C-alpha positions, 0 to 999 in steps of 0.5 A, a space after each residue: 721216628 717222630 719228635 714228642 714234646 711232651 714234659 712226661 718223659 716216662 711215658 715218651 720212654 715206655 712209647 719208645 719200648 714198645 714200639 722198637 723191634 724185640 730183637 734188635 737195637 734200634 734208634 729210638 724217638 726223639 724226645 723233647 723235654 721243656 722245662 724252662 728250655 727245651 732239652 732234646 734227647 736221643 734215643 736207642 732201644 736195646 734188647 737184652 742178650 737173651 731174647 724176649 726177657 726185657 729192653 732197655 731204652 738210653 735217651 742222652 742229650 748231645 755230648 759235647 766234652 766242651 759245650 759252651 753253654 750247660 743246661 741249667 735244669 731244676 731237679 725236682 721238676 726234671 724228676 716228677 717227669 719220672 717219678 714223683 715218689 723219687 723226686 721227694 727224696 730230692 735233699 733240702 739243699 737241691 729243692 727248686 734249685 736250677 743247676 748247670 749241667 754239660 750233659 743228661 743221659 737216662 737209661 730206662 729198663 723195663 722187663 716184659 713180665 713187669 709192667 714198671 720200669 727201673 732206671 737211672 738219671 745221670 747228669 754230668 755237672 758243669 764244674 767251673 774250673 778244674 780241681 788239681 792238687 796244684 791249685 790247693 792253698 798252703 801246700 799248691 806251690 810246693 807239689 811238683 807239676 808231676 804230680 799236681 798237674 793231675 785233676 782231683 775229680 775228672 768228672 762228677 755226677 748227679 746219679 739218680 736211681 729208681 732203686 738200689 743197683 748192684 755192681 751188676 746191674 750197673 755193669 749190664 746198663 754200661 753195657 746199653 750205652 752206645 758205643 760212640 763209633 760202631 765202624 771201629 773193631 776195637 776190643 773195648 769201645 769207647 762210649 759214647 756217654 762215660 759209663 758210671 765207673 764200677 771196679 774192674 776187678 769181680 769180687 766175691 758173691 756176697 760183694 757183688 750183691 751189695 748195693 753200688 748205687 742207692 735208691 735216690 740220689 747219689 754223686 759219683 765220680 773218680 779220682 784222677 790221682 796216679 796210682 791211686 784211683 778210686 771210685 766216689 759213689 755217695 748217696 745223699 737222699 734223706 734217708 741216706 744216714 738211715 742206709 749207710 753201711 760199712 762198705 767201699 762205694 762200689 761194693 769193694 770191700 776187699 780192695 779198698 780201705 775206705 771209711 764211710 760216715 753220714 754224707 761222707 767217704 774217706 779213701 785212705 790213700 797213703 801215698 808218697 809224692 817226693 817231700 809231698 804225703 798224702 794220707 786221706 782224701 774225701 768226699 763230702 756233701 754238705 747242706 747249711 740254710 738250703 744251700 748244698 756243697 760238695 766238698 772234696 778234702 785232703 789230709 796231708 803232710 809235706 816235709 821240707 829240710 826238718 820242717 814238717 808242715 800238715 794240713 786237715 780238711 785242706 781241699 776244695 768246696 763246690 757250691 752246687 748253685 753255681 759250681 765254682 769252686 772255693 779253696 777250702 782248709 780247717 787245720 795247720 800243724 807246723 814242726 821244726 827241730 834242729 839240735 838247738 831249737 824245736 818248735 811245734 804248734 798247730 791252727 785249727 779253723 771251725 765252723 759251729 752253731 751255738 743257740 742258732 747263731 753262726 760263727 767261727 772258732 780258731 783254736 791254736 797250740 803253739 810250743 816252743 824249747 830252746 837252750 840259752 846260756 846253758 839252761 833249758 826253756 820251755 813254753 807251750 800255750 793253747 788258746 781260742 778266738 771266735 767273734 759270737 753274736 757281735 762280742 769277741 770270745 778269747 782264751 789264753 793259757 801259757 806254761 813256762 817251763 823253768 828250773 828256780 832252787 828255793 831251797 834245795 828241798 823245794 824247786 820250782 819247775 814252771 809257771 801257768 798264767 792263763 784267762 778267758 773272756 766270754 769263756 766259760 770253765 767247765 773244771 771236770 770231775 776229779 777222776 778227769 783232771 789229767 784230761 783237763 786241757 789246763 792241767 794236761 798242758 802243765 803236767 805232761 813231761 816238756 820231751 813229750 809236748 815235741 813228739 805229737 803228730 799233727 793228728 793228736 795236736 788236733 784232736 786235743 784243739 777240737 776238745 778244747 771246746 768241750 771245757 772251755 766253750 763261748 759263754 757271753 757274759 763269763 770269764 775266768 783267770 787262771 794261775 798255777 805252779 809247778 814244783 818239786 820236794 825233796 827231788 821226789 815229789 813233783 806236784 803241780 797247783 792250779 787255782 781257776 776263778 771263773 765268773 759271770 754265768 756262776 762264781 766258782 773257785 777251784 783248787 787243782 792239785 796233782 802230785 807224782 811220786 815215785 820211789 825209788 826216784 829214777 834218774 835223769 835220762 834212765 831208761 829204768 823207770 822200775 820202782 816199787 812205789 808209784 803214785 799220783 794224788 788228785 785233788 781238788 777243793 772247790 766252791 760253787 756259789 749257785 751250788 752252794 757247795 764247798 767241797 774237798 775231794 782226793 782220788 789215787 789215778 789209775 796207774 799207782 801201784 806199789 811192790 809190782 805193777 800188778 799191785 794196783 792201788 785205788 782210793 779216794 776221799 770226799 769232804 762236802 758240805 752244803 751251805 745253800 741252795 736246794 741241798 742246804 744243811 746236807 753233809 758228807 764225809 767218805 773215804 773209799 765210798 758208801 755202804 754197798 746198799 746205800 743209794 747215792 744222791 745224785 749230788 753226793 760224789 763218787 768216790 772209789 774204793 780205798 784198796 788194792 788188787 794184786 795179782 800174784 803170778 798166774 796162780 794167785 790174785 789177791 784184791 782188798 778194799 775199805 770204806 767209810 762215811 759219815 752223813 746225815 742220818 748214819 755212819 758207814 763203813 766196811 771193808 772185803 777181803 778176796 783171795 783167789 788161787 788156780 792151777 789146772 783144775 785145782 781152785 780155791 777162793 777166800 773171801 771175808 768182808 765186814 759191813 758197819 751201820 751206825 747211828 747216833 743219839 740214840 746210840 746204835 751200831 750193827 755189823 755184818 761180818 762174812 768169812 767163805 771158803 770154796 775149793 774144788 778138783 776136776 769135777 770135785 767140789 765146790 766144797 764150801 765153808 762158811 759162817 756169819 756173825 751179826 752183832 749189834 748194841 750197844 748192849 753187845 748180842 748177836 747171832 752166828 750162823 754156819 754153813 757146813 755144805 748143805 747144813 746151816 746152824 745158828 747160835 744166838 748170844 746176848 739180850 736178843 731184845 737189845 737189838 732195838 735202842 730205846 727211845 732217849 729222853 729230852 734232856 739227853 736231846 736238848 744237850 745234844 742236838 740243840 743249842 747250848 743256853 745264854 745265861 745272862 745276869 737278868 736269865 740265869 735259865 738254862 733252856 736252849 737257846 732255839 731261837 735267833 733274831 737277826 737284823 738282816 738288812 736296813 743297818 745304818 748303826 749299832 749302838 754300843 753296850 756303853 750307849 744302851 744296856 741292850 742291843 739296839 741298831 738305828 735302822 733304816 725303815 725303808 729298808 729293814 728285814 728282820 729274820 728270826 729263826 728256830 732250830 726246832 721246826 715249827 708246825 703252826 705259827 701265830 703272831 702275839 696280838 696282845 697278852 692274851 690273843 694271838 693271830 694265826 700266821 699263814 704259812 703255805 706249802 711248809 711240810 708238818 709231817 715230822 716227829 723227833 725220832 731218836 725221842 720215840 715222838 711220831 708226828 701226830 704226837 709232835 707239837 710244835 708252835 712259832 709265836 712271834 711278839 712285836 713291841 714298841 716302848 713308849 716315853 715312859 718305858 711302858 712296852 706296847 704291841 705293834 700292830 701285826 698289819 704294820 709288818 709282812 711276814 713271809 715264811 722260811 722253810 728249810 730241809 732237816 735232817 731226818 734222825 733227828 726230825 723224822 718220824 718215829 718208828 717204834 716197836 713194842 718188845 718183850 724185855 725181862 718179860 715186859 712190854 718196853 718201846 725200841 726204834 727201829 733202825 734206820 735203813 741205809 737208804 732212809 730219806 734222808 732228809 725232812 724236806 721242807 719245814 718252816 724254821 722261821 720268817 723273813 719280817 719287813 714292814 708293810 708299805 701302804 701306799 697313800 691313795 690321794 685323788 686331785 680335786 678340780 680346779 677353775 682354769 681361771 684361777 691358773 690363769 695370770 698377767 704378769 703385773 710390773 711392781 716399781 722399787 721393791 728393792 734397792 741396791 745397798 752399798 756395803 764395805 769390803 771385808 777387812 781383816 785383822 792380821 795377816 799374823 796367825 797369833 794376832 789372829 788367835 790372840 783376837 779372837 781369845 778376847 772376842 769371844 768372851 766380850 759381852 757384845 759377842 755373847 749377846 749376839 750370838 745368844 739372841 741368835 741361837 734362842 731363835 734357832 731352838 737351842 738350849 743355851 746352858 746344855 747345847 753350847 759351850 765357848 771358852 776364850 781357850 777355843 782359839 788355841 784349837 786351831 792350827 792356823 787361826 782363821 781371819 776375822 773381821 778388823 
């Protein structure tokens, strides 16, 4: 056959098929592909077992076990010679890169009835160094030579497929590979090119139909461990993540315990070789910044003389750029025990990316327990370190278990202390408090701290980033105390202060109690009461919230472990931010129809759930809530009985909705009983009682199977409350009046004026009759507020005229709900007047343009200032206006109403310009002038005396002398002082000195 030198490999392969004989194997053409360097293929053509069904051509490079110089091939160029659509499936980390291969083989098959062929491209990677267990870091030197000499992966290949091939199809293609020596007669001849590995056992028909090699690019190989041979097959094309199936590579669902994940496959090995135990082996393909790497990692445990060393993701990474292996490890765990000391710890390494910045983080956990002088001590610590964006980031948290008896009723059992630098502390919601690392580290029993296996410790460390992530500029401190009260209540309190990104204070508490208290080291843990209370008090500056929450943990019960207790409470107040002015107090949650706002806490019902034996279960719950527009309360009791086909249930519930000013309540009570036996039933009996007030009235409805009867009682028209008058509204909802000697008015003091900034001094009442301030005009800021929201605002120019103030985006759609005043009926105007007193004490208006008026808006409760919903009803034959009741999910606040202004001085910039100046006037020469000044000799200072008493006497005599007074008065008058009022000196002034000053003789 002739040698072809064309770059179109597919064309040459098809040509070789067409030139070969139909019924017998034959040598194919030599094919040379020039892709930077010449790659020469030897080919053979083999027909299918059934004549005239199809033929296969196998083209391969000259196979050498120890080929000195590998082929350096750019994959996308090579694949384009076969099929451009397959070349497009090349992972980004392998595009436009030359990779070294020892050998290359292509198997091309084409059926007679089709025009399209199918093919497999197999490329043996030229790994620079053999990978053995003995060469692994940390544990390599401790592995026996017999086990360590085995190669982890004897061969590794890159397989490219034009379609997905099943196990059967791979076996057929493997049979087409030429034998190494045709003259030898053996049952199973050795192939000239190593075939693709497939399972020796034949699986079920279903498993055989599964794909063994996926379309596109895959990595293929075989683990070489003794008694643990596993087939590796991992698809790495971009569509691999979408096509991953719960299937062992090679279709061996029945044989191998294999876990597939995105671009990774894990094998459960569970083999022990002396002190070395191998749990898992993982095969991974990773890409980072268009750099591709194959990783072979293991999870292993080494036990020697009481010391247990565990390694996570210990293995080898092979860069596909140069196929040079590099060793890696993600985590190390250590554990040591003897009768006097116990040590355990773990170190985890993690490569991470945050905001596009790569960094490596190290997380550690250490525990120590020992006996000293007859006392037991325990220390546990967790921490992390990272170097992120050129700055160090770390945190450390330690717990000391020690017993200090302060009083028999109060015993300290431990301390906790921690800090974080460039770390943000995320305190979870109260229901997840027990999972918070700073709490869990302190409250879990000391013995359990040393029973965790390495896998659990590693999991704890990996979760640390969820609660204490890297955050440049943030930090926190934490201090905690463990104690017991009366030997019954085990408590832990932790105070954390976070700063930087947000300033937040949290006080966390855990309290546990069991009655009766189990004896120490007792195996009998039964009790009639088991309680765990979670507490959290919080202040957040960014959210403007102050809150206190409490909740029972899921392990609480009374009388029996089957009688579970639930419940919680919350008190929250928002003092700033978008929810300023809002509040909520709740015990057990909210009304069933109440749509909880997102910023309200979630609180479980206060109740119990008791399964009394196999036949009877009881359930009860209650709640109470107070928010800005209503009070809610209610409860439910439920009982269920079932014995064979006999069943019965009972449900009783009550829900209350209460509003105030006008005072009103509504109560809905329902009771339902149902029963049945076999096919008989259900038989139902129920009653509903609907009560409202304050004038007691309501309805009672009865259901007996299909019969419904409603009975009314009380005045039905009283269901809607009457509006209150202004006096009631003023006394209930507005600030009380401030009566003074000058003004004895009882009107509400709804307006306030506060000097917010710029105060340098406040004058005392003894200095001025009114409150007065000395202010810095550049920093002055007045804040005026009103308890009544305003629809308009104006400035008082003089006694008659006002000027409207510009107020944009303020909400004017509000009324007075409890008074029945609608939006259109309410007028409220905010008027500001600023005056200046003259020397004669007359107040004169100040020009409005001298100040800026910046509107202040806030949310106000709908219960007070919402639009009134009014209905006219007949009461005793007369029309009466009544207020419709608020619904459970009514809007709680009227948003963005005008409440006041910030007033600051208007800053005027003086506009000035520079006139032109003749250049000659700016030019000058220095002129020397002689004898302008002359030196004068003075007499050196000489004091009166070194004796203190002599100096005091001299001052007393001279300070009131005529000569001294004349000189002093002339000087003071020239400076503008009034001698009669401003200066008063007597001869007793010298007595005021502790040490008299020196005076001239």
